[in-house]
ROMARVEX-868907 format. One line per 5 residues: their letters; for each residue x, y negated, z of N, C-alpha, C. Coordinates in steps of 0.05 Angstrom, whole numbers. Each point is the difference from the previous one (the first is absolute). Layout:
! residues N
a = X:Y:Z:X:Y:Z:X:Y:Z  ...
END
This chain:
! residues 296
xxxxx = 380:111:-741:18:-23:-4:27:5:12  21:-5:-16:27:5:10:8:-21:21  21:6:15:9:-19:20:9:-26:-12  13:1:-24:10:-23:-13:-23:-18:-9  -20:12:-12:-22:-16:-10:-16:-12:23
xxxxx = -2:15:22:-14:-10:24:15:-24:12  27:2:0:17:-21:10:-3:-25:-17  0:3:-26:-3:-22:-19:-28:-13:3  -20:16:5:-27:-11:4:-1:-17:26  13:11:21:1:-15:25:15:-27:-4
xxxxx = 22:0:-14:15:-24:-5:-17:-21:-15  -14:9:-20:-17:-18:-16:-22:-12:18  -12:16:17:-21:-10:18:12:-20:20  24:6:9:13:-18:19:7:-27:-13  10:1:-24:7:-25:-14:-25:-17:-4
xxxxx = -22:13:-7:-25:-15:-4:-9:-13:26  3:15:22:-9:-10:26:17:-24:9  26:2:-4:18:-22:8:-6:-25:-16  -4:3:-26:-6:-23:-17:-27:-13:9  -18:16:9:-26:-10:9:1:-15:26
xxxxx = 15:10:20:-1:-12:27:23:-19:6  22:1:-16:23:-16:7:-5:-30:1  -13:-10:-21:-5:-29:-1:-19:-9:23  -21:15:4:-19:-7:22:13:3:27  18:19:3:14:4:25:15:-25:9
xxxxx = 15:-12:-18:16:-23:7:-18:-25:3  -21:-2:-16:-18:-22:3:-14:1:28  -9:25:7:-13:4:25:18:-6:24  26:9:-2:19:-5:21:4:-30:4  3:-15:-22:4:-29:2:-23:-13:14
xxxxx = -24:8:-7:-24:-12:13:-1:6:30  6:25:7:-2:8:28:20:-14:18  24:-5:-11:20:-12:17:1:-31:-2  -17:-11:-16:1:-29:-5:-3:-16:26  -18:9:18:-4:-15:25:23:3:20
xxxxx = 18:19:-5:23:5:17:26:-10:-12  -2:-10:-25:25:-7:-14:16:-22:14  -13:-20:10:15:-22:13:15:11:24  -12:17:16:14:11:23:23:18:-9  -5:16:-20:22:18:-11:23:-17:-10
xxxxx = -6:-23:-12:21:-18:-9:17:-10:23  -13:-3:24:15:-9:23:20:21:9  -7:25:-2:18:22:7:24:0:-19  -6:-2:-26:22:-1:-20:19:-23:5  -12:-24:6:17:-23:5:18:4:24
xxxxx = -11:13:21:17:5:23:22:20:-6  -5:19:-18:21:18:-9:23:-16:-12  -7:-21:-16:20:-17:-12:15:-16:22  -15:-7:21:13:-14:23:22:17:12  -6:26:4:20:18:12:24:2:-18
xxxxx = -5:0:-26:22:1:-20:17:-25:1  -14:-23:1:14:-26:1:18:-2:24  -10:8:23:15:-2:25:25:18:-2  -3:23:-11:22:19:-3:21:-10:-19  -8:-10:-23:19:-7:-22:11:-28:3
xxxxx = -15:-18:13:9:-28:0:7:-11:28  -8:15:21:6:-9:27:19:18:15  -5:26:-2:17:20:13:25:4:-17  -3:4:-25:21:2:-20:18:25:6  17:-3:20:19:23:6:4:1:30
xxxxx = 6:24:10:5:5:28:23:19:3  9:3:25:22:19:6:-8:28:-8  20:16:-7:-4:27:-8:-14:16:21  7:-4:25:-12:16:22:-29:-7:5  -9:-22:-11:-28:-8:3:-18:7:-24
xxxxx = 12:12:-20:-15:7:-24:-24:18:5  0:18:19:-24:16:5:-24:-17:7  5:-23:13:-21:-19:6:-14:-10:-25  17:-6:-21:-11:-10:-25:-14:23:-16  9:24:5:-14:23:-13:-28:2:11
xxxxx = -3:-4:26:-27:0:13:-16:-23:-11  12:-23:-3:-14:-23:-10:-9:5:-29  17:11:-16:-6:5:-28:-23:21:-2  2:21:16:-21:21:0:-27:-12:8  0:-18:19:-24:-12:9:-12:-18:-22
xxxxx = 17:-14:-14:-9:-17:-22:-13:17:-22  13:23:-7:-11:17:-20:-26:13:9  -2:6:26:-25:11:10:-23:-20:-3  6:-26:5:-21:-20:-4:-9:-1:-29  19:2:-19:-7:1:-28:-16:25:-7
xxxxx = 7:22:13:-15:25:-4:-29:-2:9  -3:-13:23:-27:-5:11:-16:-18:-19  12:-21:-9:-12:-18:-20:-9:16:-24  17:17:-11:-6:15:-24:-24:18:4  -1:13:24:-22:18:6:-26:-16:3
xxxxx = 1:-22:15:-24:-15:4:-10:-13:-25  18:-8:-18:-8:-11:-26:-17:19:-16  3:26:6:-15:20:-14:-20:14:17  -7:-12:23:-21:11:17:8:25:15  25:6:3:9:25:13:7:-5:29
xxxxx = -21:-4:16:4:-7:28:13:22:17  -9:25:-2:13:22:15:30:2:-7  7:-3:-25:27:1:-9:17:-23:11  -13:-24:1:13:-23:12:5:4:29  -18:14:14:3:6:29:25:17:6
xxxxx = 6:18:-19:24:17:4:25:-18:-1  1:-18:-19:23:-18:-1:1:-20:23  -24:-8:9:-2:-18:23:14:12:24  -5:25:5:13:13:23:30:0:-3  9:5:-25:29:-1:-5:11:-28:6
xxxxx = -14:-21:-8:8:-27:5:2:-6:30  -20:10:14:-1:-4:29:24:14:13  7:24:-8:22:15:12:27:-13:-7  2:-12:-24:24:-16:-6:2:-24:19  -22:-13:5:0:-23:19:9:9:27
xxxxx = -11:22:10:7:11:26:30:6:2  10:12:-21:29:7:-1:17:-26:1  -9:-20:-16:15:-25:-1:0:-14:27  -23:0:13:-2:-12:27:17:14:20  1:27:-2:15:15:19:30:-5:-3
xxxxx = 10:-1:-25:29:-3:-4:9:-29:6  -18:-19:-3:8:-28:4:-5:-10:29  -12:17:16:-7:-8:27:25:-4:17  19:18:-2:25:-2:14:20:21:-11  26:-4:5:20:20:-9:-3:7:-29
xxxxx = -5:-20:-17:-9:4:-27:20:16:-17  26:-6:2:19:14:-17:1:30:5  -1:7:26:1:29:7:-26:14:-9  -23:-15:4:-25:12:-8:-2:3:-30  10:-19:-15:0:3:-29:17:23:-9
xxxxx = 22:4:14:18:23:-6:-15:26:5  -14:2:22:-16:24:6:-20:5:-23  -13:-22:-8:-20:2:-21:11:9:-26  22:-13:-9:11:5:-26:14:27:-2  14:8:22:14:26:-1:-18:24:3
xxxxx = -25:-5:7:-19:22:2:-5:13:-27  7:-14:-21:-3:12:-27:17:25:-2  22:2:14:17:24:-1:-14:24:13  -16:-6:20:-15:21:13:-21:11:-20  -14:-19:-13:-20:7:-20:12:17:-22
xxxxx = 23:-8:-10:13:14:-22:8:28:9  10:2:25:8:26:10:-24:19:4  -22:-11:10:-24:15:3:-10:10:-27  2:-16:-20:-8:8:-27:17:23:-10  26:-2:5:18:22:-7:-7:26:14
xxxxx = -4:-2:26:-7:24:16:-27:12:-8  -19:-18:-7:-26:10:-9:2:15:-26  17:-9:-18:5:14:-25:14:26:4  19:1:18:14:25:7:-20:20:10  -19:-9:16:-20:18:11:-18:12:-22
xxxxx = -6:-17:-19:-17:9:-23:15:22:-16  26:-4:-2:16:20:-15:-1:27:15  3:-1:27:-1:24:16:-27:14:-2  -21:-16:-2:-27:11:-1:-7:9:-29  18:-5:-19:-6:8:-27:-19:-19:-15
xxxxx = -4:-24:12:-18:-19:-13:15:-20:-17  26:1:0:17:-17:-17:24:16:-9  5:0:-26:22:16:-11:27:-13:7  20:17:0:28:-10:5:8:-20:-21  -8:6:-25:8:-17:-22:-13:-28:3
xxxxx = -25:0:8:-14:-26:4:13:-15:23  6:15:22:13:-13:23:27:-12:-8  16:15:-14:27:-9:-8:-1:-23:-20  -21:-1:-16:-2:-22:-19:-7:-26:14  -14:3:23:-8:-24:15:21:-8:20
xxxxx = 13:20:12:20:-5:21:28:9:-9  14:-18:-13:28:7:-7:17:2:25  22:14:-3:18:5:23:8:-27:13  7:-19:-17:9:-26:11:-23:-14:16  -24:3:-10:-23:-12:13:-5:14:27
xxxxx = 2:26:1:-4:15:25:21:-9:20  25:-1:-8:22:-8:18:-5:-29:11  -8:-18:-18:-4:-27:8:-24:-2:19  -21:15:-6:-24:-1:18:7:11:28  15:22:1:7:11:26:19:-17:15
xxxxx = 19:-12:-14:19:-18:14:-14:-25:11  -17:-12:-15:-15:-23:9:-17:6:24  -14:23:-2:-18:8:22:16:6:26  22:14:-3:16:6:24:12:-25:13  5:-20:-17:11:-25:11:-20:-16:17
xxxxx = -26:3:-6:-20:-17:14:-19:16:17  1:26:-1:-21:17:12:-3:-5:30  21:-7:14:-2:-3:29:-19:-22:8  -5:-19:-18:-18:-22:6:-30:8:-1  -5:24:-11:-28:8:-4:-6:27:13
xxxxx = 18:10:17:-4:26:13:-7:-4:29  -20:14:10:-6:-1:28:17:21:15  -5:3:26:17:17:16:-3:30:-7  -22:6:-15:-4:28:-8:10:4:-29  12:-20:-11:11:2:-27:-21:-3:-22
xxxxx = -23:-11:6:-21:-4:-19:1:-28:-12  -3:-2:-26:1:-25:-14:-25:-17:6  4:-26:5:-21:-18:5:-2:-21:-22  -20:-18:3:-3:-22:-19:23:-21:4  2:-17:-20:23:-19:-1:0:-18:25
xxxxx = -23:-7:11:-1:-19:22:-1:13:28  3:26:1:-2:14:26:22:-9:19  24:-4:-10:22:-7:18:-4:-26:14  -15:-18:-12:-6:-26:13:-15:4:26  -17:20:1:-17:5:24:7:26:13
xxxxx = 24:10:-5:9:26:10:-3:3:30  8:-21:15:-1:2:30:-29:2:10  -18:-11:-15:-28:1:8:-15:25:-10  8:9:-24:-15:23:-12:12:27:6  26:1:7:12:26:4:0:15:-27
xxxxx = -11:24:0:-1:16:-24:-25:-3:-16  -18:-18:9:-24:-6:-15:8:-19:-23  -14:2:-22:7:-17:-23:-18:-25:0  9:-19:-16:-16:-24:-3:-24:5:-18  -19:-18:0:-23:0:-18:-6:-28:-8
xxxxx = -16:-4:-21:-7:-27:-8:-17:-13:22  -16:15:14:-16:-11:22:18:-9:23  20:15:7:19:-7:21:14:-26:-8  9:-3:-24:14:-24:-9:-19:-24:0  -24:4:-9:-20:-22:0:-5:-9:28
xxxxx = -2:18:19:-4:-7:28:23:-17:10  24:7:-7:24:-14:8:1:-28:-11  -12:-4:-24:1:-25:-14:-25:-17:4  -18:10:17:-24:-16:5:-20:1:-23  0:21:-16:-18:2:-23:-19:24:3
xxxxx = -7:6:25:-17:24:5:-27:-3:-13  -12:-24:2:-27:-3:-12:0:3:-30  21:-11:-13:2:3:-29:4:30:-7  16:14:16:4:28:-6:-27:15:1  -16:-4:21:-25:13:3:-19:-6:-24
xxxxx = -1:-26:-7:-17:-8:-23:9:13:-26  26:-2:-5:11:10:-26:-1:30:-2  7:14:21:2:29:-1:-25:15:6  -22:-15:5:-26:14:4:-18:-7:-24  -8:-25:-2:-19:-7:-21:13:3:-28
xxxxx = 24:-11:-4:12:1:-26:9:28:-7  9:15:20:9:27:-6:-23:17:-11  -24:-6:8:-23:14:-10:-3:-4:-31  7:-24:-9:-1:-6:-28:20:15:-16  23:7:14:22:12:-14:-4:30:-5
xxxxx = -18:12:16:-4:29:-2:-28:7:-10  -4:25:-7:-25:8:-11:-21:4:22  -6:-21:14:-20:2:22:-26:-11:-11  -23:6:14:-26:-9:-10:-2:-30:-4  17:-16:13:-2:-29:-2:5:-10:-28
xxxxx = 14:16:-16:6:-9:-27:-25:0:-18  -22:11:10:-24:1:-17:-9:-27:-9  1:-20:18:-9:-27:-8:19:-13:-20  24:11:-3:19:-11:-18:-4:10:-29  -14:23:-3:-3:12:-26:-29:5:-7
xxxxx = -19:-12:14:-28:4:-6:-14:-27:-2  -23:0:-14:-18:-22:-1:-28:12:-1  -15:-3:22:-25:14:2:5:29:2  -12:16:-17:5:29:0:19:9:-22  13:-20:-12:18:7:-23:29:0:9
xxxxx = 14:21:-6:29:2:4:13:-8:-26  18:-19:1:13:-10:-25:30:1:2  13:-3:-23:29:2:-2:13:-27:-4  -16:-21:-6:12:-26:-5:4:-14:27  21:-16:2:6:-14:25:-23:-18:10
xxxxx = -1:-2:26:-22:-16:12:13:-25:14  -12:-23:-5:10:-25:12:-19:-8:23  12:-4:23:-16:-7:24:15:-18:18  -12:-8:22:13:-17:20:25:13:12  2:27:-3:24:13:10:25:-10:-13
xxxxx = -2:-11:-24:23:-11:-14:11:-24:16  -18:-16:10:8:-23:17:13:10:26  -13:19:12:10:11:26:28:11:-2  4:17:-20:27:12:-4:20:-21:-8  -9:-18:-18:18:-20:-10:9:-19:22
xxxxx = -18:-8:18:8:-18:22:20:13:19  -4:26:5:20:14:17:27:1:-14  -1:5:-26:25:1:-15:15:-27:0  -15:-21:-3:12:-27:1:12:-5:27  -14:8:21:10:-5:27:25:16:6
xxxxx = 1:25:-7:23:16:5:24:-9:-17  -5:-7:-25:21:-9:-18:12:-27:10  -18:-17:10:10:-26:10:17:4:25  -7:19:16:16:6:24:27:11:-7  2:16:-21:25:10:-10:19:-23:-8
xxxxx = -11:-19:-15:16:-23:-9:9:-16:24  -18:-6:18:7:-17:23:21:13:18  -2:26:4:20:14:16:27:0:-13  0:3:-26:26:1:-15:13:-27:1  -14:-22:-6:12:-26:-1:8:-10:28
xxxxx = -16:8:20:7:-7:27:26:13:9  2:26:-5:25:14:7:24:-10:-14  -3:-6:-26:22:-10:-16:6:-30:6  -18:-13:15:4:-28:8:6:-17:-24  -18:1:-20:4:-16:-24:-5:-29:5
xxxxx = 14:-18:-14:-4:-29:4:-29:-8:-5  -14:14:-18:-27:-7:-7:-21:17:15  9:11:22:-17:18:16:-27:-13:8  2:-24:11:-25:-14:9:-19:-6:-23  11:-9:-22:-16:-6:-23:-14:25:-11
xxxxx = 15:22:-1:-12:25:-10:-22:9:18  5:-1:27:-21:8:19:-25:-17:-2  4:-26:-2:-23:-19:-2:-16:5:-25  14:5:-22:-14:5:-25:-16:26:2  13:21:11:-14:26:1:-24:-1:19
xxxxx = 2:-13:23:-22:-2:18:-23:-16:-12  6:-21:-15:-20:-16:-13:-14:17:-22  16:15:-15:-10:16:-22:-19:21:10  7:14:21:-17:22:11:-25:-12:13  3:-22:15:-23:-13:12:-20:-8:-21
xxxxx = 9:-12:-22:-17:-8:-21:-15:23:-13  14:22:-4:-13:24:-11:-21:11:19  5:0:26:-19:9:20:-25:-17:-1  4:-26:-1:-23:-19:0:-16:1:-26  14:4:-23:-13:-1:-26:-16:26:-6
x = 8:22:12:-13:25:-7:-11:15:24
END
């Protein structure tokens, strides 16, 4: 059998298989998630709440505070990402986004705690460090023969290189320790305490009084994110390993954490911005989350 005829035979078999299983797949998915649908709807509704607050209550802010709204927006999208994963029974995948949502919350809390304008500047200008590191990493690949000069030059035009280096040189002193090593964006905030040691998410969580949440999130949930033996119960039923998503109580557990973190993001933002409707928003959010906790 020639390669072409073998390929055509495979395609024909694949088409038959998809036609056979596709309808039952969606019917089966709908049945499995039916008992979780009401809770999942609560997550989607709260995503709309975050959008409403942003578009109808916050509306616009000073240019120097825009990084705060970028964090807010990213958190809102993370909540929608978690909803999308849980809607399809993808709990480990939702856990990955949950950690991102938590880290956005931690960053937002850190920058709004005090000296917000300067902290937001440290956060936003760190992008120039990231861009410079990307440039240097590509230069290293060229030296090692792993990236061609043509490919490098097509990605990094001369004007882009100049702009990247100028921006980096302008802000680099805020991220360099006494040995000239680059640190994370928030290192300067704790420079007197850390010296040449860098910050970590655990260190920041300790500072913000979220140590217990850190331990919970980065131990139990981190196991779901990686290829550890604990994922077995997520992809098996009895002795059968399957490829279709599994719906379980973990959907509620992950979803509740997501609602809690997302609500904290909204409350921190509206409190810092001192919106006229701050109290009403807080009261609504607390009532909404409490009801979800009691109902599920």
